C-alpha positions as CSV (number, residue, x, y, z in Angstrom):
1,M,153.0,-38.1,94.2
2,G,156.3,-36.6,93.0
3,K,159.5,-38.3,92.2
4,E,161.8,-39.6,94.9
5,K,164.7,-37.3,95.8
6,N,168.0,-38.3,94.3
7,P,170.5,-39.9,96.8
8,R,173.6,-37.8,97.5
9,R,176.5,-38.7,95.4
10,V,179.0,-37.9,98.1
11,A,179.1,-38.6,101.9
12,D,177.6,-36.3,104.5
13,N,180.9,-34.7,105.3
14,E,181.9,-34.1,101.7
15,A,181.2,-31.8,98.8
16,Q,182.5,-31.7,95.2
17,A,182.8,-29.5,92.2
18,I,183.3,-30.5,88.5
19,S,185.0,-28.4,85.8
20,R,184.5,-29.5,82.2
21,M,186.0,-28.5,78.9
22,L,189.3,-27.2,80.4
23,R,191.6,-26.5,77.4
24,T,194.7,-28.5,78.4
25,S,195.8,-32.1,78.2
26,P,194.8,-34.4,81.0
27,Q,198.5,-35.1,81.7
28,K,199.3,-31.5,82.3
29,L,196.2,-30.9,84.4
30,N,197.0,-34.0,86.5
31,L,200.3,-32.4,87.5
32,V,198.5,-29.5,89.0
33,A,195.8,-31.7,90.6
34,S,198.4,-33.9,92.3
35,M,199.9,-30.7,93.8
36,I,196.8,-30.1,95.9
37,R,195.7,-33.7,96.8
38,G,195.4,-34.3,100.5
39,K,196.2,-30.7,101.5
40,K,194.1,-28.3,103.6
41,V,192.1,-26.0,101.4
42,E,193.8,-22.8,102.5
43,K,197.2,-24.3,101.7
44,A,195.9,-25.6,98.4
45,L,194.5,-22.2,97.4
46,A,197.8,-20.6,98.3
47,D,199.8,-23.1,96.2
48,L,197.5,-22.6,93.2
49,T,197.6,-18.8,93.5
50,F,201.4,-18.7,93.2
51,S,201.8,-21.6,90.7
52,K,203.3,-20.6,87.4
53,R,201.2,-23.1,85.4
54,R,198.5,-21.5,83.2
55,I,195.8,-24.0,84.1
56,A,196.3,-23.4,87.9
57,G,193.8,-20.5,87.7
58,D,191.0,-22.9,86.5
59,V,191.9,-25.5,89.1
60,K,191.7,-22.7,91.8
61,K,188.3,-21.7,90.5
62,C,187.0,-25.3,90.7
63,L,188.4,-25.6,94.2
64,Q,186.7,-22.4,95.3
65,S,183.5,-23.8,93.9
66,A,183.8,-27.0,95.9
67,I,184.4,-24.9,99.0
68,A,181.4,-22.8,98.3
69,N,179.3,-26.0,97.8
70,A,180.5,-27.4,101.1
71,E,179.6,-24.2,102.9
72,N,176.3,-23.2,101.3
73,N,174.8,-26.6,100.3
74,H,176.1,-29.0,102.9
75,N,176.7,-26.7,105.9
76,L,180.3,-27.8,106.4
77,D,182.9,-25.8,108.3
78,V,185.4,-24.2,105.8
79,D,188.3,-24.1,108.3
80,T,188.4,-27.9,108.6
81,L,188.2,-28.8,104.9
82,V,190.8,-30.8,103.1
83,V,191.1,-31.8,99.5
84,A,190.1,-35.4,99.8
85,E,190.3,-36.3,96.1
86,A,191.1,-34.5,92.8
87,W,190.9,-36.5,89.6
88,V,191.3,-35.7,86.0
89,G,189.4,-37.1,83.0
90,K,189.6,-36.8,79.2
91,N,187.2,-34.8,77.2
92,L,187.0,-34.2,73.5
93,V,190.0,-33.6,71.3
94,M,189.8,-31.0,68.5
95,K,191.7,-32.2,65.5
96,R,193.4,-29.5,63.5
97,G,196.2,-29.8,60.9
98,R,198.8,-28.0,59.0
99,P,200.0,-28.7,55.4
100,R,203.6,-30.0,55.4
101,A,206.1,-30.7,52.7
102,R,205.5,-33.3,49.9
103,G,201.7,-33.3,50.2
104,R,201.7,-34.5,53.8
105,F,199.5,-33.3,56.6
106,G,200.7,-32.5,60.1
107,K,198.2,-33.4,62.8
108,I,197.6,-30.9,65.6
109,M,195.6,-32.3,68.5
110,K,193.9,-29.8,70.8
111,P,192.8,-31.9,73.9
112,F,190.3,-30.9,76.5
113,S,190.0,-32.2,80.1
114,E,187.7,-32.3,83.0
115,L,188.5,-32.0,86.7
116,T,186.6,-33.2,89.7
117,I,187.6,-31.9,93.2
118,K,186.1,-33.5,96.3
119,V,186.6,-31.7,99.7
120,R,186.0,-33.5,103.1
121,Q,185.5,-32.1,106.5
122,I,187.9,-33.6,109.1
123,E,187.6,-33.6,112.9
124,E,190.2,-31.5,114.7
125,Q,192.5,-33.6,117.0
126,A,192.7,-32.1,120.5
C-alpha cells in the first residue's frame, strides 16, 4: 500500500552527481566543465588534478561522486566510464557593496553556481 518507486532520472548505463552552491561564476565554472566533457573519467580526473584553476578541486570532487554513484548505486564498471555531460547552472548572487566617491555605491556581485556531471558506461570496441 506504499508509494510507487520514483522512476530513474538517468538511463540504465548512466549515473550523475550534482554540486550546488559553488562559489564562482557560472562562466568560469563552465570553462572547467568544458575541459572534461566527453573524456574518459581517468583522463578527466588527471586534467582536474593538474589544473591551475581554483574551482577545479570542486569539479573533481563532483566527478568522483558521480563515479562512486555509478559504482555503488548502479553497478557500472568504472574502467569504461566517460563524462557524457557536464553542465553548469546559476545559483544565488550575494549582493555586496563598497562606498565610492561623491556618495555613490559600488556594486560587488558574489555569484554562486551549480554543476551537474553525468557519466556513462560505454562498450569496449574489440
